[in-house]
MIVO-165075 format. One record per residue: residue in three letters; y, z, x of N, C-alpha, C in turn. Coordinates in steps of 0.05 Angstrom, whole numbers. Last residue first. Example, Ala and Ser with C-alpha at 12.3 -4.5 7.8 and 13.67 -1.06 7.14 Angstrom:
REM MIVO-165075
{pt SER {-45 142 257} {-21 143 273} {1 157 258}}
{pt ALA {-114 156 264} {-90 156 246} {-66 156 264}}
This chain:
REM MIVO-165075
{pt SER {-156 -499 447} {-144 -502 473} {-121 -522 473}}
{pt SER {-172 -450 396} {-166 -477 405} {-153 -477 432}}
{pt VAL {-219 -411 368} {-199 -410 389} {-195 -439 399}}
{pt THR {-239 -382 309} {-237 -407 323} {-214 -406 343}}
{pt VAL {-282 -342 274} {-261 -341 294} {-261 -367 309}}
{pt GLN {-305 -324 210} {-302 -345 230} {-278 -340 248}}
{pt THR {-345 -268 196} {-319 -281 193} {-315 -300 216}}
{pt GLY {-403 -242 160} {-389 -254 182} {-362 -266 175}}
{pt GLN {-434 -210 127} {-438 -239 127} {-422 -255 147}}
{pt GLY {-461 -150 156} {-443 -165 140} {-448 -195 142}}
{pt TRP {-521 -110 157} {-504 -132 167} {-485 -143 147}}
{pt TYR {-563 -57 177} {-545 -69 157} {-526 -88 171}}
{pt ASN {-594 -41 221} {-606 -42 194} {-589 -58 174}}
{pt TYR {-606 -57 289} {-587 -52 267} {-599 -58 240}}
{pt ASP {-641 -72 328} {-638 -44 323} {-621 -37 299}}
{pt THR {-636 -126 336} {-659 -117 319} {-658 -87 314}}
{pt PRO {-593 -132 372} {-589 -138 343} {-611 -127 326}}
{pt ARG {-579 -86 422} {-600 -102 411} {-596 -107 381}}
{pt ARG {-546 -49 442} {-537 -77 445} {-558 -96 433}}
{pt SER {-528 13 410} {-548 -6 420} {-537 -33 422}}
{pt ILE {-515 81 396} {-506 55 403} {-529 38 416}}
{pt GLY {-558 117 349} {-540 114 371} {-533 85 377}}
{pt GLY {-564 112 278} {-572 122 304} {-550 117 324}}
{pt PRO {-568 75 231} {-567 105 230} {-578 117 256}}
{pt ARG {-524 19 242} {-550 31 244} {-548 61 244}}
{pt ALA {-490 -42 226} {-491 -13 227} {-520 -4 229}}
{pt ALA {-446 -98 242} {-472 -86 237} {-471 -56 239}}
{pt CYS {-407 -157 232} {-408 -129 235} {-436 -119 228}}
{pt SER {-400 -220 265} {-412 -204 244} {-411 -174 252}}
{pt TYR {-366 -280 275} {-368 -252 283} {-378 -235 260}}
{pt VAL {-379 -344 294} {-378 -327 271} {-384 -298 281}}
{pt ALA {-336 -369 347} {-361 -361 336} {-357 -348 309}}
{pt THR {-302 -375 408} {-306 -386 381} {-334 -381 371}}
{pt ASP {-298 -361 460} {-301 -339 441} {-305 -349 412}}
{pt GLU {-287 -406 488} {-314 -398 487} {-319 -373 470}}
{pt PRO {-230 -408 486} {-246 -426 469} {-275 -417 467}}
{pt LYS {-207 -339 488} {-215 -364 501} {-230 -382 482}}
{pt LEU {-156 -290 482} {-178 -305 471} {-182 -331 485}}
{pt SER {-127 -242 494} {-133 -263 514} {-156 -280 506}}
{pt ASN {-161 -195 450} {-138 -206 465} {-146 -227 485}}
{pt MET {-182 -166 394} {-189 -187 412} {-164 -198 424}}
{pt GLN {-207 -109 366} {-182 -121 375} {-189 -141 397}}
{pt LEU {-245 -93 315} {-248 -107 340} {-222 -121 347}}
{pt TYR {-262 -35 278} {-244 -56 285} {-252 -68 311}}
{pt VAL {-292 -5 221} {-293 -10 249} {-276 -35 255}}
{pt THR {-298 47 173} {-286 22 182} {-289 20 212}}
{pt ASN {-316 97 163} {-328 75 147} {-315 48 153}}
{pt LYS {-290 137 188} {-315 128 200} {-329 106 184}}
{pt ALA {-240 157 179} {-260 162 158} {-288 152 166}}
{pt SER {-211 138 223} {-217 167 221} {-238 173 200}}
{pt GLY {-241 76 246} {-222 92 232} {-230 121 230}}
{pt ARG {-260 54 311} {-266 59 283} {-245 79 271}}
{pt SER {-261 -1 358} {-253 26 349} {-261 30 321}}
{pt ILE {-264 -42 415} {-276 -34 390} {-266 -6 384}}
{pt THR {-229 -93 447} {-231 -64 444} {-242 -58 416}}
{pt PHE {-230 -145 497} {-235 -135 470} {-237 -105 470}}
{pt ARG {-219 -149 552} {-204 -165 533} {-207 -155 505}}
{pt GLY {-253 -116 581} {-225 -118 590} {-208 -134 571}}
{pt LYS {-309 -155 565} {-299 -130 576} {-271 -134 588}}
{pt VAL {-334 -200 548} {-310 -192 533} {-297 -167 545}}
{pt SER {-378 -209 580} {-361 -231 574} {-335 -224 560}}
{pt ASP {-408 -162 580} {-392 -169 603} {-372 -191 598}}
{pt ALA {-401 -125 519} {-413 -147 534} {-395 -154 558}}
{pt TYR {-393 -54 518} {-382 -81 515} {-399 -101 530}}
{pt ILE {-401 7 484} {-412 -12 502} {-399 -39 497}}
{pt THR {-378 76 475} {-377 47 470} {-392 32 491}}
{pt SER {-369 139 445} {-384 122 464} {-382 93 456}}
{pt GLY {-340 165 405} {-338 174 432} {-352 157 453}}
{pt GLY {-345 156 352} {-326 140 366} {-323 147 395}}
{pt THR {-386 180 325} {-362 196 330} {-339 179 342}}
{pt GLY {-423 137 324} {-413 149 299} {-388 165 303}}
{pt SER {-405 89 376} {-420 111 365} {-407 121 339}}
{pt ILE {-401 18 380} {-387 44 381} {-404 65 366}}
{pt THR {-405 -45 414} {-415 -25 395} {-401 1 400}}
{pt ALA {-399 -117 422} {-390 -89 427} {-402 -71 407}}
{pt VAL {-432 -165 425} {-404 -164 433} {-396 -136 441}}
{pt PHE {-493 -201 430} {-479 -176 428} {-451 -178 438}}
{pt GLU {-507 -262 395} {-504 -246 419} {-487 -221 414}}
{pt ARG {-551 -309 366} {-532 -287 362} {-531 -270 387}}
{pt GLU {-558 -373 400} {-568 -348 389} {-546 -328 385}}
{pt LYS {-527 -435 381} {-533 -414 400} {-544 -390 385}}
{pt GLY {-508 -473 346} {-529 -481 364} {-538 -459 383}}
{pt PRO {-444 -444 342} {-462 -465 332} {-482 -472 354}}
{pt ALA {-447 -373 358} {-434 -399 360} {-454 -420 350}}
{pt GLN {-442 -309 336} {-461 -331 338} {-445 -357 337}}
{pt ARG {-436 -239 352} {-425 -265 346} {-446 -287 350}}
{pt PHE {-427 -170 332} {-443 -191 344} {-430 -218 337}}
{pt TRP {-408 -103 335} {-400 -130 330} {-418 -149 346}}
{pt GLY {-430 -40 306} {-427 -60 327} {-417 -86 317}}
{pt MET {-440 30 299} {-432 4 288} {-426 -15 311}}
{pt ALA {-481 86 285} {-468 69 305} {-461 42 291}}
{pt TYR {-471 137 238} {-481 110 243} {-466 97 266}}
{pt ASN {-451 183 219} {-473 185 238} {-485 158 245}}
{pt SER {-412 166 183} {-403 182 206} {-425 186 227}}
{pt PHE {-420 138 136} {-426 125 161} {-418 141 186}}
{pt THR {-447 145 73} {-430 158 93} {-439 148 121}}
{pt ARG {-449 86 30} {-461 108 46} {-440 121 63}}
{pt GLY {-421 46 7} {-447 52 -4} {-461 76 9}}
{pt SER {-387 7 58} {-388 22 33} {-417 27 25}}
{pt ALA {-343 -15 109} {-370 -7 101} {-368 10 76}}
{pt ALA {-305 -66 135} {-305 -44 115} {-333 -39 105}}
{pt CYS {-280 -88 194} {-305 -86 179} {-303 -61 161}}
{pt SER {-233 -133 223} {-239 -108 209} {-266 -110 195}}
{pt LEU {-204 -161 282} {-224 -162 261} {-228 -134 249}}
{pt ARG {-146 -187 306} {-159 -162 301} {-178 -165 277}}
{pt LEU {-129 -232 359} {-137 -227 331} {-148 -199 329}}
{pt SER {-86 -270 403} {-100 -246 395} {-107 -246 365}}
{pt GLY {-85 -323 454} {-75 -307 431} {-93 -283 425}}
{pt GLY {-109 -354 491} {-90 -334 500} {-80 -316 479}}
{pt ALA {-113 -410 449} {-123 -396 473} {-101 -378 484}}
{pt GLN {-92 -400 381} {-91 -414 407} {-103 -397 429}}
{pt VAL {-134 -390 324} {-113 -382 342} {-114 -399 367}}
{pt LEU {-157 -382 259} {-153 -401 280} {-129 -392 298}}
{pt GLY {-197 -324 238} {-178 -346 235} {-177 -364 259}}
{pt GLY {-213 -258 212} {-217 -282 228} {-197 -304 222}}
{pt GLY {-206 -216 177} {-188 -218 200} {-192 -243 217}}
{pt SER {-266 -181 157} {-242 -196 152} {-226 -198 178}}
{pt GLU {-331 -163 131} {-313 -169 153} {-288 -184 143}}
{pt VAL {-366 -114 99} {-349 -137 94} {-329 -140 117}}
{pt LEU {-426 -86 81} {-407 -89 103} {-392 -115 99}}
{pt GLN {-458 -42 37} {-444 -67 41} {-426 -65 65}}
{pt VAL {-513 -12 7} {-496 -13 30} {-484 -41 33}}
{pt GLN {-519 16 -56} {-522 -9 -41} {-502 -8 -17}}
């Protein structure tokens, strides 16, 4: 059984930082692209960032470029999202996803999903 479990969310002030973690289990993920998506109340799920199985390729949404950094651990079964200079508009539930292929910004391309972790940025 493939499981993705996010952690690291919380409440922070605008301008602060958080690091989200995603722990994947049940499979070898070295050939899986992994990504982060977010969904705010009343809005559609949107792409945040993705990283290739090797960690050599990344894509970022324009809204987070220069502020967020995606990375994965050496074992390739963990992925991180370092979030700096947080803004109130970053408030959302952040979910980790994985797919047995290359990087993609489309949610429908991903096969496995975690349940999400809440990030709240206050002003």
